[in-house]
N, C-alpha and C positions, 0 to 999 in steps of 0.2 A: 524485546527490550522494553523497559518502562521509561518513558520520557515525560516528565511533569505530570505523573499520575496516569498516563495513557499508554496503552500497549502499541508499540510501533515495530513493524517488520523492516529490516534493512537488507538490501540486496546489492550485489556488485555484478555489473554486466561485462566486466573486462576493461571498461573505460571509466565508468562513473558509479558512485554509490547512489542508491535510491532508497528513500524511506517512505513507507505507506502506513496508514492505519492498519493494524494487525488483524482487525476483525472483519470478516466478510459480512457485508450488509444483508446477505440472504438468511443465514442461520447462525452467524457468529463464530464460525470456525477460524482458526489461526491461519492467516495467509502466510505467515512465516514458516509454517509447516508444509506448505505446498511446494511443488516444483517451480523453479524459475528458469525459463528457457527463452532465449531470444527477446529479452526485455519484457516478458510477460510472466506473471505469477498466476498459478492455477490453484483455486481453492481445493484443499484435499477432500472435502466432503462431497461437493456436488459439481465440481469441475468448472465453476465460474472462473473466467479468465480476466485479469486486470492488467492494463499497461502500466509499467513502473514509472514511465516518464510523466504521466499526467493522472494516473489513478482511474482512468476510464474503463468501464466494463466493456469487453470486446464485442459483446452482442447488442449493446445499447449504450452508446457513448454519453447519454444523458445521465446515466447512473455512474457515480464516481465514489471511490474511497478517497479520503484525504491524503494528500502528499505533503512532504516536508522537505525543506532545503537541507542539504548536508554539506559538510566540509571535512577535510582531513587535517588535523593539527597534531604534529609530532607522531604520526602513524596511527592516531585514534580517530575514528569516525564520530563526528559530532552531528547531532540532529537539532535543528532550530525549531523548537516547539511553537514559536510565535509565527512561523511562516506557513502554517497549514492553509491549504486551499479550502474553499467551501464545498462540502460534500452535499449530495442530494439528500433531501429529508427522507426518513423511512417511509413516509406516505407515498413517495414517488417510486419506491422499490416495487418491482414486479413480484408476484406471488410465487 
């Protein structure tokens, strides 16, 4: 989905909705295209896994994708684009 000019992936874990930056910091694949299992989304290109609750990369929690607050209003999931957490800079990304 596009939210305020940014691509955002939205997932539902059976209890809550989670919204993350849609682009994997490794090579830019769409995280929304990857499998979502047990609160973790897996990048479809190189299998990097990110926790939906906080955006942390499962192999190195210092690297994160941005996460956004969500709410459901009249059955529609809304994403708060001003609630984004600070992601690691690309310079901190492993090769």
